[in-house]
KEDO-815278 format. One record per residue (C-alpha): residue in three letters; residue number from 1; y, z, x. Coordinates in Angstrom, 1 decimal, m for minus. Layout:
REM KEDO-815278
 residu num     py     pz     px
    ALA NUM      Y      Z      X
...
//
This chain:
REM KEDO-815278
 residu num     py     pz     px
    UNK   1   m9.8    6.6  m50.0
    UNK   2  m13.4    6.0  m48.9
    UNK   3  m15.0    8.1  m46.2
    UNK   4  m15.2    5.0  m43.9
    UNK   5  m11.5    4.4  m44.3
    UNK   6  m10.7    8.1  m43.7
    UNK   7  m12.8    8.1  m40.5
    UNK   8  m11.1    4.9  m39.3
    UNK   9   m7.7    6.4  m40.0
    UNK  10   m8.5    9.6  m38.2
    UNK  11   m9.8    7.6  m35.2
    UNK  12   m6.6    5.5  m35.1
    UNK  13   m4.5    8.7  m35.3
    UNK  14   m6.5   10.3  m32.5
    UNK  15   m6.1    7.2  m30.3
    UNK  16   m2.4    7.1  m30.9
    UNK  17   m2.1   10.8  m30.0
    UNK  18   m4.1   10.3  m26.8
    UNK  19   m2.0    7.2  m25.8
    UNK  20    1.3    8.9  m26.5
    UNK  21    0.2   12.0  m24.5
    UNK  22   m1.0    9.8  m21.6
    UNK  23    2.2    7.7  m21.6
    UNK  24    4.4   10.8  m21.6
    UNK  25    2.5   12.4  m18.7
    UNK  26    2.6    9.3  m16.5
    UNK  27    6.3    8.7  m17.4
    UNK  28    7.1   12.2  m16.3
    UNK  29    5.2   11.8  m13.1
    UNK  30    7.0    8.5  m12.4
    UNK  31   10.3   10.2  m13.1
    UNK  32    9.5   13.0  m10.6
    UNK  33    8.5   10.4   m8.0
    UNK  34   11.8    8.5   m8.5
    UNK  35   13.8   11.7   m8.2
    UNK  36   12.0   12.7   m5.1
    UNK  37   12.6    9.3   m3.5
    UNK  38   16.3    9.4   m4.6
    UNK  39   16.6   12.9   m3.0
    UNK  40   16.4   11.3    0.5
    UNK  41   13.7   13.7    1.6
    UNK  42   12.3   11.0    3.9
    UNK  43   13.5    7.9    5.7
    UNK  44   11.9    4.5    5.3
    UNK  45    8.7    4.0    7.3
    UNK  46    9.2    1.2    9.9
    UNK  47    6.8   m1.0    7.9
    UNK  48    9.0   m0.6    4.8
    UNK  49   12.1   m1.5    6.9
    UNK  50   10.2   m4.6    8.1
    UNK  51    9.4   m5.6    4.5
    UNK  52   13.1   m5.2    3.6
    UNK  53   14.0   m7.5    6.5
    UNK  54   11.5  m10.1    5.2
    UNK  55   13.1   m9.8    1.7
    UNK  56   16.4  m11.1    3.1
    UNK  57   14.8  m14.5    3.6
    UNK  58   12.1  m14.9    0.8
    UNK  59    9.4  m17.3    2.0
    UNK  60    5.8  m18.2    1.0
    UNK  61    4.3  m16.1    3.8
    UNK  62    5.0  m13.7    6.7
    UNK  63    3.2  m12.8    9.9
    UNK  64    1.0  m10.0    8.6
    UNK  65    1.2  m10.1    4.8
    UNK  66    1.4  m12.5    1.9
    UNK  67    4.9  m12.8    0.3
    UNK  68    4.8  m10.7   m2.9
    UNK  69    6.0   m7.4   m1.3
    UNK  70    9.1   m9.1    0.1
    UNK  71    9.8  m10.8   m3.2
    UNK  72    9.5   m7.4   m5.1
    UNK  73   12.0   m5.8   m2.7
    UNK  74   14.4   m8.7   m3.0
    UNK  75   14.2   m8.4   m6.8
    UNK  76   14.7   m4.6   m6.8
    UNK  77   17.6   m4.6   m4.3
    UNK  78   19.1   m7.6   m6.1
    UNK  79   18.9   m6.0   m9.5
    UNK  80   20.2   m2.6   m8.3
    UNK  81   22.9   m4.1   m6.0
    UNK  82   21.8   m1.8   m3.3
    UNK  83   19.5   m1.7   m0.2
    UNK  84   19.1    2.0    0.0
    UNK  85   15.7    3.7    0.1
    UNK  86   15.4    4.1   m3.6
    UNK  87   16.1    0.4   m4.3
    UNK  88   13.5   m0.6   m1.7
    UNK  89   10.8    1.8   m2.9
    UNK  90   11.6    1.4   m6.6
    UNK  91    8.7   m1.1   m7.4
    UNK  92    6.1    1.3   m6.0
    UNK  93    6.2    4.1   m8.6
    UNK  94    6.9    1.6  m11.4
    UNK  95    3.8   m0.5  m10.5
    UNK  96    1.6    2.6  m10.4
    UNK  97    3.0    3.5  m13.8
    UNK  98    1.8    0.1  m15.0
    UNK  99   m1.6    0.5  m13.3
    UNK 100   m2.2    3.8  m15.0
    UNK 101   m1.6    2.1  m18.3
    UNK 102   m4.0   m0.6  m17.5
    UNK 103   m6.6    2.0  m16.5
    UNK 104   m6.1    3.6  m19.9
    UNK 105   m6.5    0.3  m21.6
    UNK 106   m9.7   m0.5  m19.7
    UNK 107  m11.3    2.9  m20.3
    UNK 108  m10.4    2.8  m24.0
    UNK 109  m12.0   m0.6  m24.4
    UNK 110  m15.2    0.5  m22.7
    UNK 111  m15.4    4.1  m24.0
    UNK 112  m12.8    5.9  m26.2
    UNK 113   m9.3    7.3  m26.2
    UNK 114  m10.5   10.6  m24.7
    UNK 115  m12.0    9.0  m21.7
    UNK 116   m9.0    6.7  m21.5
    UNK 117   m6.6    9.7  m21.5
    UNK 118   m8.3   11.5  m18.7
    UNK 119   m8.9    8.4  m16.6
    UNK 120   m5.2    7.5  m16.8
    UNK 121   m4.1   11.0  m15.8
    UNK 122   m6.7   11.2  m13.1
    UNK 123   m5.6    7.9  m11.6
    UNK 124   m1.9    8.8  m11.7
    UNK 125   m2.6   12.0   m9.8
    UNK 126   m5.0   10.8   m7.2
    UNK 127   m3.8   11.8   m3.7
    UNK 128   m3.8    8.2   m2.6
    UNK 129   m1.7    7.2   m5.6
    UNK 130    0.8   10.0   m4.9
    UNK 131    1.3    8.7   m1.3
    UNK 132    1.4    5.0   m2.4
    UNK 133    4.0    5.9   m5.1
    UNK 134    6.4    7.3   m2.4
    UNK 135    6.4    4.4   m0.1
    UNK 136    6.7    0.6   m0.6
    UNK 137    3.5   m1.0    0.6
    UNK 138    1.3   m3.9   m0.4
    UNK 139   m1.1   m1.5   m2.1
    UNK 140    1.0   m0.9   m5.1
    UNK 141    1.2   m4.5   m6.3
    UNK 142   m2.4   m5.1   m5.3
    UNK 143   m3.7   m2.2   m7.4
    UNK 144   m1.6   m3.3  m10.4
    UNK 145   m2.9   m6.9  m10.2
    UNK 146   m6.5   m5.6   m9.7
    UNK 147   m6.2   m3.4  m12.8
    UNK 148   m4.8   m6.2  m14.9
    UNK 149   m7.5   m8.6  m13.7
    UNK 150  m10.2   m5.9  m14.5
    UNK 151   m8.9   m5.4  m18.0
    UNK 152   m8.7   m9.1  m18.6
    UNK 153  m12.3   m9.5  m17.3
    UNK 154  m13.5   m6.8  m19.8
    UNK 155  m11.7   m8.5  m22.7
    UNK 156  m12.8  m12.1  m21.6
    UNK 157  m16.5  m11.2  m22.0
    UNK 158  m16.0  m10.3  m25.6
    UNK 159  m16.6  m12.8  m28.4
    UNK 160  m13.8  m15.3  m29.1
    UNK 161  m11.7  m14.0  m26.2
    UNK 162  m11.8  m17.0  m23.8
    UNK 163   m8.0  m16.8  m23.3
    UNK 164   m8.4  m13.6  m21.3
    UNK 165  m10.1  m15.6  m18.5
    UNK 166   m6.8  m17.2  m17.9
    UNK 167   m5.2  m13.8  m17.8
    UNK 168   m7.8  m12.8  m15.2
    UNK 169   m7.1  m15.9  m13.1
    UNK 170   m3.3  m15.3  m13.3
    UNK 171   m3.7  m11.7  m12.2
    UNK 172   m6.1  m12.6   m9.4
    UNK 173   m3.8  m15.3   m8.1
    UNK 174   m0.7  m13.0   m8.0
    UNK 175   m2.9  m10.4   m6.5
    UNK 176   m3.8  m12.7   m3.6
    UNK 177    0.0  m13.1   m3.0
    UNK 178    0.2   m9.3   m2.8
    UNK 179   m2.7   m8.7   m0.4
    UNK 180   m5.7  m10.7    0.7
    UNK 181   m8.0   m7.9   m0.4
    UNK 182   m7.7   m9.2   m4.0
    UNK 183  m10.5  m11.6   m2.9
    UNK 184  m12.8   m8.6   m3.1
    UNK 185  m12.1   m8.4   m6.8
    UNK 186  m13.1  m12.1   m7.2
    UNK 187  m16.3  m11.6   m5.3
    UNK 188  m17.2   m8.5   m7.2
    UNK 189  m16.7  m10.3  m10.5
    UNK 190  m18.8  m13.2   m9.3
    UNK 191  m21.6  m11.0   m8.1
    UNK 192  m21.7   m9.1  m11.5
    UNK 193  m21.9  m12.4  m13.4
    UNK 194  m24.7  m13.7  m11.2
    UNK 195  m26.8  m10.6  m11.2
    UNK 196  m27.1  m10.3  m15.0
    UNK 197  m28.8  m13.3  m16.6
    UNK 198  m27.0  m12.9  m19.9
    UNK 199  m23.6  m12.8  m18.1
    UNK 200  m24.1  m16.1  m16.4
    UNK 201  m22.9  m17.9  m19.5
    UNK 202  m19.4  m16.8  m18.5
    UNK 203  m19.6  m18.5  m15.1
    UNK 204  m17.9  m21.8  m16.0
    UNK 205  m14.9  m20.1  m17.5
    UNK 206  m14.8  m17.6  m14.7
    UNK 207  m14.8  m20.6  m12.2
    UNK 208  m11.9  m22.2  m14.1
    UNK 209  m10.0  m18.9  m13.9
    UNK 210  m10.6  m18.7  m10.2
    UNK 211   m9.3  m22.2   m9.7
    UNK 212   m6.1  m21.1  m11.4
    UNK 213   m6.0  m18.1   m9.1
    UNK 214   m6.4  m20.3   m6.0
    UNK 215   m3.7  m22.7   m7.3
    UNK 216   m1.3  m19.8   m7.7
    UNK 217   m2.1  m18.7   m4.2
    UNK 218   m2.1  m22.2   m2.6
    UNK 219    1.6  m22.1   m1.4
    UNK 220    0.7  m19.2    0.9
    UNK 221   m2.3  m21.1    2.3
    UNK 222    0.0  m24.1    3.0
    UNK 223    2.4  m21.8    4.7
    UNK 224   m0.4  m20.4    6.9
    UNK 225   m1.6  m23.9    7.7
    UNK 226    1.9  m24.8    8.9
    UNK 227    2.0  m21.6   11.0
    UNK 228   m1.3  m21.8   12.7
    UNK 229   m2.9  m19.5   10.1
    UNK 230   m1.1  m16.6   11.6
    UNK 231   m1.7  m14.2    8.7
    UNK 232   m5.4  m14.8    8.7
    UNK 233   m5.5  m14.3   12.5
    UNK 234   m3.7  m11.0   12.1
    UNK 235   m6.1   m9.9    9.3
    UNK 236   m9.1  m10.8   11.5
    UNK 237   m7.6   m8.9   14.5
    UNK 238   m7.0   m5.9   12.3
    UNK 239  m10.7   m5.6   11.6
    UNK 240  m11.3   m5.5   15.4
    UNK 241  m14.8   m6.7   15.2
    UNK 242  m14.7   m8.4   18.6
    UNK 243  m14.9   m5.1   20.5
    UNK 244  m17.9   m2.8   21.1
    UNK 245  m20.1   m2.4   18.1
    UNK 246  m21.2    0.9   16.5
    UNK 247  m18.6    3.7   16.0
    UNK 248  m20.3    6.6   14.2
    UNK 249  m17.3    8.8   14.7
    UNK 250  m14.9    6.3   13.1
    UNK 251  m17.4    5.9   10.3
    UNK 252  m17.4    9.7    9.6
    UNK 253  m13.6    9.7    9.8
    UNK 254  m13.3    7.0    7.3
    UNK 255  m15.9    8.5    5.0
    UNK 256  m14.2   11.8    5.2
    UNK 257  m10.8   10.3    4.5
    UNK 258  m12.0    9.1    1.1
    UNK 259  m12.3   12.6   m0.1
    UNK 260   m8.6   12.8    0.6
    UNK 261   m7.7    9.5   m0.9
    UNK 262   m9.8    9.8   m4.1
    UNK 263  m10.0   13.5   m4.3
    UNK 264  m13.0   15.7   m3.3
    UNK 265  m14.6   16.0   m6.7
    UNK 266  m14.1   12.4   m7.8
    UNK 267  m15.4   11.0   m4.5
    UNK 268  m18.4   13.3   m4.5
    UNK 269  m19.1   12.2   m8.1
    UNK 270  m18.8    8.5   m7.0
    UNK 271  m21.3    9.1   m4.2
    UNK 272  m23.7   10.8   m6.6
    UNK 273  m23.4    7.8   m9.0
    UNK 274  m24.2    5.5   m6.1
    UNK 275  m27.2    7.6   m4.8
    UNK 276  m28.7    7.8   m8.3
    UNK 277  m27.6    4.5   m9.7
    UNK 278  m30.8    3.8  m11.6
    UNK 279  m29.9    6.7  m13.9
    UNK 280  m26.1    6.8  m13.7
    UNK 281  m25.6    3.0  m13.9
    UNK 282  m28.3    2.1  m16.4
    UNK 283  m25.8    1.0  m19.0
    UNK 284  m24.0   m2.3  m18.7
    UNK 285  m20.4   m0.9  m18.8
    UNK 286  m21.2    1.6  m16.0
    UNK 287  m22.8   m1.1  m14.0
    UNK 288  m19.8   m3.4  m14.4
    UNK 289  m17.4   m0.7  m13.3
    UNK 290  m19.7    0.0  m10.3
    UNK 291  m19.7   m3.7   m9.3
    UNK 292  m15.9   m3.5   m8.9
    UNK 293  m16.1   m0.4   m6.8
    UNK 294  m19.3    0.1   m4.7
    UNK 295  m19.6   m3.3   m2.9
    UNK 296  m16.1   m3.1   m1.6
    UNK 297  m16.5    0.5   m0.6
    UNK 298  m19.7   m0.2    1.1
    UNK 299  m18.1   m3.1    3.0
    UNK 300  m15.3   m0.8    4.2
    UNK 301  m17.9    1.7    5.4
    UNK 302  m19.7   m1.0    7.3
    UNK 303  m16.4   m2.1    8.9
    UNK 304  m15.5    1.4    9.8
    UNK 305  m18.9    1.8   11.6
    UNK 306  m18.6   m1.6   13.4
    UNK 307  m14.9   m1.2   14.4
    UNK 308  m12.4    0.7   12.3
    UNK 309  m11.1    0.9    8.8
    UNK 310   m7.8    2.5    7.5
    UNK 311   m8.2    5.1    4.6
    UNK 312   m6.3    2.9    2.2
    UNK 313   m8.5   m0.2    2.7
    UNK 314  m10.9    1.1    0.0
    UNK 315   m8.1    1.9   m2.5
    UNK 316   m8.7   m1.0   m5.0
    UNK 317  m12.3    0.3   m5.6
    UNK 318  m10.9    3.4   m7.3
    UNK 319   m9.4    1.5  m10.2
    UNK 320  m12.8    1.1  m11.8
    UNK 321  m14.3    4.1  m10.0
    UNK 322  m11.9    6.5  m11.7
    UNK 323  m13.0    5.3  m15.1
    UNK 324  m16.7    5.5  m14.0
    UNK 325  m16.6    9.1  m12.7
    UNK 326  m14.3   10.5  m15.4
    UNK 327  m16.6    9.1  m18.1
    UNK 328  m19.6   10.5  m16.3
    UNK 329  m18.0   14.0  m15.9
    UNK 330  m16.8   14.1  m19.5
    UNK 331  m20.2   12.9  m20.7
    UNK 332  m21.8   15.7  m18.9
    UNK 333  m19.5   18.2  m20.5
    UNK 334  m17.5   18.9  m17.3
    UNK 335  m14.0   18.4  m18.7
    UNK 336  m12.8   21.4  m16.9
    UNK 337  m13.9   19.9  m13.6
    UNK 338  m11.7   16.8  m14.4
    UNK 339   m8.8   19.0  m15.3
    UNK 340   m9.3   21.1  m12.2
    UNK 341   m9.3   18.1  m10.0
    UNK 342   m6.1   16.8  m11.5
    UNK 343   m4.5   20.2  m11.0
    UNK 344   m5.8   20.4   m7.4
    UNK 345   m4.3   17.0   m6.5
    UNK 346   m0.9   18.0   m8.0
    UNK 347   m0.8   21.3   m6.1
    UNK 348   m1.9   19.7   m2.9
    UNK 349    0.9   17.0   m3.0
    UNK 350    3.5   19.6   m4.0
    UNK 351    2.4   21.8   m1.1
    UNK 352    2.5   18.9    1.5
    UNK 353    5.8   17.5    0.3
    UNK 354    7.5   20.9    0.0
    UNK 355    6.0   22.6    3.1
    UNK 356    8.9   21.8    5.5
    UNK 357   11.7   22.7    3.1
    UNK 358    9.9   25.9    2.1
    UNK 359    9.5   26.8    5.8
    UNK 360   13.2   26.3    6.4
    UNK 361   14.1   28.6    3.5
    UNK 362   12.3   31.5    5.2
    UNK 363   13.8   30.6    8.6
    UNK 364   10.7   28.9   10.1
    UNK 365   10.8   25.6   11.9
    UNK 366    7.5   23.8   10.9
    UNK 367    5.9   22.0   13.9
    UNK 368    5.7   18.2   13.4
    UNK 369    1.9   18.2   13.5
    UNK 370    1.8   20.3   10.3
    UNK 371    4.4   18.2    8.6
    UNK 372    2.5   15.4    6.7
    UNK 373    5.8   13.4    6.5
    UNK 374    7.0   13.7   10.1
    UNK 375    6.5   10.0   10.7
    UNK 376    9.1    9.3    7.9
    UNK 377   11.7   11.5    9.4
    UNK 378   14.3   10.9   12.2
    UNK 379   14.9    7.2   11.8
    UNK 380   18.3    7.6   10.1
    UNK 381   19.4    9.9   12.9
    UNK 382   18.3    7.4   15.5
    UNK 383   20.1    4.6   13.7
    UNK 384   23.3    6.6   13.5
    UNK 385   23.2    7.4   17.2
    UNK 386   22.6    3.7   18.2
    UNK 387   25.3    2.6   15.8
    UNK 388   27.9    4.8   17.6
    UNK 389   26.9    3.3   20.9
    UNK 390   27.1   m0.3   19.7
    UNK 391   30.5    0.2   18.1
    UNK 392   31.9    1.1   21.6
    UNK 393   30.6   m2.2   23.0
    UNK 394   31.6   m5.1   20.8
    UNK 395   29.5   m8.2   21.3
    UNK 396   26.5   m6.4   22.7
    UNK 397   23.3   m7.1   20.8
    UNK 398   20.4   m4.8   20.0
    UNK 399   17.0   m5.1   21.7
    UNK 400   13.8   m3.1   21.3
    UNK 401   10.4   m3.6   22.8
    UNK 402    8.4   m2.3   19.8
    UNK 403    8.0   m3.9   16.4
    UNK 404    8.2   m0.6   14.4
    UNK 405   11.2    0.6   16.4
    UNK 406   12.9   m2.8   16.0
    UNK 407   12.5   m2.8   12.2
    UNK 408   13.7    0.8   11.8
    UNK 409   16.7    0.2   13.9
    UNK 410   17.7   m3.0   12.1
    UNK 411   17.7   m1.1    8.9
    UNK 412   19.4    2.1   10.0
    UNK 413   21.9    0.7   12.4
    UNK 414   25.2    0.0   10.6
    UNK 415   26.2   m2.8   10.3
    UNK 416   22.6   m4.2   10.2
    UNK 417   22.0   m6.0   13.5
    UNK 418   20.1   m8.9   12.0
    UNK 419   20.7  m10.8   15.3
    UNK 420   18.7   m8.3   17.3
    UNK 421   16.0   m9.4   19.7
    UNK 422   12.6   m7.8   20.0
    UNK 423   11.4   m8.1   23.6
    UNK 424    8.4  m10.4   24.0
    UNK 425    8.2  m11.1   27.7
    UNK 426    4.4  m11.5   27.6
    UNK 427    4.6  m14.4   25.2
    UNK 428    2.5  m15.1   22.1
    UNK 429    3.1  m14.2   18.5
    UNK 430    2.5  m10.5   17.6
    UNK 431    4.7  m10.0   14.6
    UNK 432    7.3  m11.7   12.3
    UNK 433   10.0  m11.2   14.9
    UNK 434    8.1  m13.3   17.5
    UNK 435    7.3  m15.9   14.8
    UNK 436   10.9  m16.5   13.8
    UNK 437   12.9  m15.8   16.9
    UNK 438   14.0  m18.4   19.5
    UNK 439   14.6  m16.4   22.7
    UNK 440   16.5  m19.2   24.4
    UNK 441   19.4  m18.6   22.0
    UNK 442   20.0  m15.3   23.7
    UNK 443   20.2  m16.5   27.3
    UNK 444   23.4  m15.0   28.8
    UNK 445   23.8  m12.3   26.2
    UNK 446   24.3   m8.6   26.8
    UNK 447   22.0   m6.0   25.1
    UNK 448   21.5   m2.4   24.4
    UNK 449   17.8   m1.8   24.9
    UNK 450   16.1    1.0   23.0
    UNK 451   12.6    2.0   24.0
    UNK 452   10.0    4.7   24.0
    UNK 453    9.1    3.8   27.6
    UNK 454   10.6    5.2   30.8
    UNK 455    9.5    2.4   33.1
    UNK 456   11.3   m0.8   31.9
    UNK 457   11.3   m2.7   35.2
    UNK 458    9.6   m5.7   33.6
    UNK 459   12.6   m6.1   31.2
    UNK 460   15.3   m5.1   33.6
    UNK 461   14.2   m7.8   36.0
    UNK 462   15.1  m10.5   33.4
    UNK 463   18.8   m9.5   33.4
    UNK 464   21.6  m10.0   36.0
    UNK 465   22.8   m6.4   36.0
    UNK 466   22.3   m3.0   34.3
    UNK 467   24.7   m0.4   33.1
    UNK 468   24.3    3.3   32.6
    UNK 469   21.2    4.9   31.1
    UNK 470   21.5    6.8   27.8
    UNK 471   19.0    9.2   26.2
    UNK 472   18.5   10.1   22.6
    UNK 473   16.2   12.9   21.5
    UNK 474   15.3   13.2   17.8
    UNK 475   14.0   16.8   17.0
    UNK 476   11.0   16.9   14.7
    UNK 477   10.6   20.7   14.5
    UNK 478    9.3   23.6   16.5
    UNK 479   10.4   22.1   19.8
    UNK 480    8.8   18.7   19.2
    UNK 481   10.8   15.6   19.4
    UNK 482   10.8   11.8   19.8
    UNK 483   12.7   10.7   22.8
    UNK 484   14.2    7.2   23.6
    UNK 485   15.6    5.7   26.7
    UNK 486   18.6    3.3   26.2
    UNK 487   19.8    0.9   28.8
    UNK 488   22.8   m1.4   28.9
    UNK 489   21.6   m4.8   30.1
    UNK 490   23.9   m7.7   31.0
    UNK 491   23.3  m11.4   31.3
    UNK 492   19.8  m12.2   29.9
    UNK 493   18.1  m14.7   32.0
    UNK 494   15.3  m15.6   29.6
    UNK 495   11.7  m14.7   29.8
    UNK 496   10.8  m17.2   32.5
//
């Protein structure tokens, strides 16, 4: 065997070892995440309960989100034959498993198997990915579609690989059905192709791919057109750009949060790459990865300064950013720093998830403010309490005056009160409940109202009579609790 053949064989064997090791690690992480979800350590977050409600009636759009998350939950609950927390959250860790594999594939294509291995492991253990793997949100499908589109983009630019443009368009179109932020990927790709003269030859095929993406997305646009563009209006309202400008405190909060989402070492490395881009991004592959990370991150920083930005809004940037910073750190000979970051992220997540159970084992009741998961606790207890009250009053319907409370109650009250009414006395459309509910159907009905508020005179005034007042207190630890006022209301007179 020639030396060249021996070298090629050794390289192939090394690549196979790295891939098997990466696949084993992320499979083990995914299994741990599934077991943790199955343990029932947390209840559904109200947004997750809301997505489950949407999944019962699959549509092309919903008030605040495109439809893919509801479709995924409908598929997972349908395949498992259950609507428990594991069935609802099942797509999240599986999608992140797939995203980690795509990160590996992208890094291997641009660098080598060593960079691919550490990029894959680093992505799978990012603090933000841990959190996103435990709850069902729109981020999981968005990140998967983003990673597939990025890999396809890398392949499409290679000789005789035009078919990959269609893969990029397909992934981008499905990504738009997951979350509108997929548009940032499309803009990043366009910007990269325009900036580099020799890349402009790809523009026609890229344009065709984006036409495919928009065609896939079109049904959601048509749904929005038929519903007064309600999802777009909600997205615009979320940015809150109509209020007072300039919020330096919120900017610093968002900037600081990215050290938590991406990890302190990795985010600091990304900032370094951005500050010294003439040196760190001199090569085309590094520049390309940066184009899919830095513009979106910069946009979110600007939005946080002008109004506000949630920590996860920059999450898609870290698909390419993790490859960029891992390659830079390994290239500088700082492999131990990458390994240390991965270990730090794992230890931090284990500590946060196990803090409350560990405190209980030593007889200490951890205060809710120190429990990172306190917002995911107590909903099942509340649902059971409300269920017992409704059983004693057949025919009485459920009402709440808050979207999150309404969603959580519909999921955790048994049987599920799908005919519940969310109070909307002020009018307008503020959520999916308002969009799909005809309040005139409830005139004359009796309700059990559940609310955080103590003063409910505005609601009581729209009923003929009121029964006894109930109180439910859900302990959260160390004397802290969520309290709810419940009122029996008879003879709904309508909002007007």
